[in-house]
PANUMAR-113339 format. One line per field, with one value per residue (C-alpha): residue in three letters; x, y, z. Coordinates in Angstrom, 3 decimals, m for minus. Each point is the difference from the previous one (the first is absolute). Example, Ala and Ser with C-alpha at 12.3 -4.5 7.8 and 13.67 -1.06 7.14 Angstrom:
// residues 2
aa ALA_SER;
c1 12.300_1.370;
c2 m4.500_3.440;
c3 7.800_m0.660;
END
This chain:
// residues 110
aa MET_LYS_ASP_GLU_LYS_ARG_GLU_PHE_PHE_ARG_LEU_VAL_TYR_PRO_LEU_SER_GLU_LYS_GLN_PHE_VAL_SER_LEU_SER_GLY_ALA_ARG_PHE_GLN_VAL_LEU_ASP_MET_SER_GLU_GLU_GLY_VAL_ARG_VAL_VAL_VAL_ALA_ASP_GLU_GLN_ILE_ASP_LEU_LEU_GLY_GLN_GLU_GLY_ASP_PRO_ILE_SER_GLY_ASN_ILE_GLN_PHE_SER_ASP_GLN_SER_VAL_HIS_GLU_VAL_LYS_GLY_THR_ILE_LEU_ARG_ARG_CYS_PRO_GLY_GLU_CYS_VAL_VAL_GLN_LEU_SER_LYS_GLY_VAL_PRO_PHE_PRO_THR_MET_MET_ALA_GLU_GLN_ARG_ARG_LEU_ILE_GLN_LYS_TYR_ARG_LYS_THR;
c1 89.418_1.071_3.805_0.040_3.108_0.816_2.304_1.241_0.879_m2.726_0.721_m2.977_m0.124_m1.210_m2.973_2.015_2.768_m1.965_2.090_m1.466_0.219_m1.038_m2.263_m1.685_0.905_m1.577_1.335_m0.828_1.067_1.704_m1.414_2.730_2.189_2.261_2.234_m2.808_m3.118_m1.246_m3.348_m1.111_m2.811_m2.573_m2.212_m3.532_0.737_3.247_m1.318_m0.773_3.510_1.483_m2.023_m1.452_1.565_2.257_0.846_3.769_1.239_3.339_1.609_2.751_0.789_2.426_1.585_1.312_3.659_m1.457_0.447_m2.713_m1.184_m2.220_m2.699_m2.044_m2.866_m3.616_m2.849_m0.588_m2.852_m2.327_m1.602_m1.897_2.771_3.001_1.608_2.598_2.592_1.933_3.221_2.038_2.536_0.285_2.263_3.530_0.358_2.992_m2.172_m2.709_2.468_1.518_m3.589_m0.785_3.183_m1.125_m3.560_1.448_2.413_m2.597_m2.679_1.948_m1.439_2.637;
c2 76.692_m1.336_0.266_1.794_m1.057_1.859_m0.942_3.617_2.741_2.495_3.727_1.655_3.881_2.353_1.931_3.150_m0.996_0.309_m2.055_m0.075_m2.162_1.071_m2.707_0.623_3.652_0.557_0.427_m2.348_0.018_m3.114_m1.815_m3.058_m1.551_m2.971_m1.046_m1.471_1.811_3.601_1.063_3.528_2.389_0.601_2.798_m0.578_2.105_m1.917_m3.694_0.144_1.178_m3.237_m2.542_m3.391_m2.864_m1.947_3.233_0.846_3.149_1.802_3.048_1.194_0.623_2.709_m0.475_2.775_m0.696_1.053_m3.271_m0.986_m3.482_m1.291_m2.189_m2.335_m2.438_m1.185_1.334_m2.800_1.498_3.128_0.925_3.091_2.426_m2.056_m2.057_m2.845_m0.408_m3.240_1.174_m1.983_2.802_1.546_1.838_m1.748_m1.519_2.253_3.112_m1.262_m0.734_3.603_1.386_m1.957_1.420_3.420_m0.428_m1.496_2.853_2.537_m1.611_m1.630_0.978_1.210;
c3 137.030_m3.364_m0.762_m3.488_m1.930_m3.061_m2.929_m0.109_2.488_0.381_0.492_1.643_m0.200_2.641_m1.163_0.553_m2.324_m3.016_m2.262_m3.609_m3.305_m3.373_m1.710_m3.430_m0.040_3.457_3.532_2.787_3.841_0.877_3.137_m0.074_m2.544_m0.547_m2.836_m1.821_1.101_0.958_1.723_m0.660_0.988_m2.807_0.172_m1.561_m2.931_m0.811_m0.048_m3.756_m0.780_1.075_m2.043_1.296_1.960_m2.397_m1.940_m0.697_1.705_0.104_1.588_2.328_3.533_1.240_3.387_2.360_m1.369_m3.397_m1.390_m2.479_m0.789_m2.746_1.221_m2.286_1.134_m0.069_1.790_2.657_2.102_m0.059_3.309_1.231_0.644_m1.070_m2.727_0.102_m2.894_m0.266_m1.524_m2.628_m0.037_3.591_2.483_0.553_3.459_1.008_m0.761_2.101_2.944_m0.545_0.212_3.200_1.630_m0.906_1.351_3.382_0.487_m0.775_2.205_2.809_3.345_2.211;
END
């Protein structure tokens, strides 16, 4: 098995969590995110709302603590059912850590 080393911490959302990000005026469910990237679910009817690989995109994400963070970036990859955006302006690391703590507490098996 290959060790996967990433430069940034990646927060993976359980499908039941339903975290959303607004990009280009449309709402997308977040699969995972880091300080510099986000991977979202894209329905077939939404794919044209995003543009093409390399196109700029912006929007915002609201967390459970009601904090809202503006995100900006470039469409890195479009695949059937999902899209990856490389962020030039992402979510701050402390916010990512707070969100991770919240998810651990909520989904911790006792």
